[in-house]
N, C-alpha and C positions, 0 to 999 in steps of 0.2 A: 499531549498530542497537538496542541493548537500551536505551540512555541516550534515544535518540529516543522509544523507546516509553513510557518513564517520563514524558517531558516531555507526550506526547500525553495520558496517563492524567492527568496534573495538569492538562491544559487542559481536559479533559472535566469533571473533578470542579468546575472552577472555572466551569463553564458556558461556557467559551470555544470553542464549537463550530467556528466559522469558523476559529479557529486550530490547532485538533487536525485539522480535515478538510484544510487546508492543509499542515501539516506531513505527514501520513499522504501526500497525493498527491504531494509533492514527493520524500519518500523512495522511494515506489512506482515514479515515472518515474526517479529515480536508478538505482535497482536494475534496471529494465528496460533500461537504457541501459548500464549496467555488465555485466549478464548477456551480451549480445550482443557488445560491443565487446572485453570481455577473455576471451571463450569460456568462460563459467561453467558451461555445460551439461556440460562435462567433470568438473567438481568437485564437484557437488552429490551428497551421499549422506546417510544417516541423521545424521550427525553436523553436517554442514554443510547447512543448508537454510534461507537467510534468508526463503523464502517462508512459512514457519511463522511468523516474528514479523510479517510482513505480514498474513497471515490473521489473526493474533491480534489485531493492531490494529484491523484492519476490523472483526471481532467485536466488540470493546470499543466502538468508534463506534456499532455497531448497538444497542448496548444503550441508548443514549441517545434522547431524543425531540428529533432535531434537525429544525429547521424544514425547510419545503418546498425554500426556496431553497438551503439547503446540501445536501440530497439531490439536488437537479439539479446542483449543482456537483460532487458525488461521482460522479453517474452520468456527467457530461461527461468528467471525469478517466478513469474507469474505460474510457469509450469510446474516448479517446485511446490507452489503453494496449492495447486489444484490437485497434485499428488498426495498431499497431506491429508492426515484424519481431518482435520479441521474443515477443509472443502469437501472431501469425500462423505464424511457422516453429517455436516451440518449446513453444507452449501453455504459457508463462510470464508471469505466474503463473496456476496452472491454478485457483484458487478463483473467479476472475472470472467 
């Protein structure tokens, strides 16, 4: 996940906000599916918490002045996750 975060930071720095947002949402969706499918709620602790990386990526995205269209895409993506089993049953990721 760290390498994806680096790629997202590079895209943001280059002004490629659509690409950065897309990469973030893909990672968020994959982690949400993985969390439920592989029962990861049993394994998360202070040393293993991918949510911290996801939260950090989202904080980085918010530092930039993304256009309204990109914000809508992020909102829709977050809405899809919030409607998922992962969020509804386990409250993951909690920062949404």
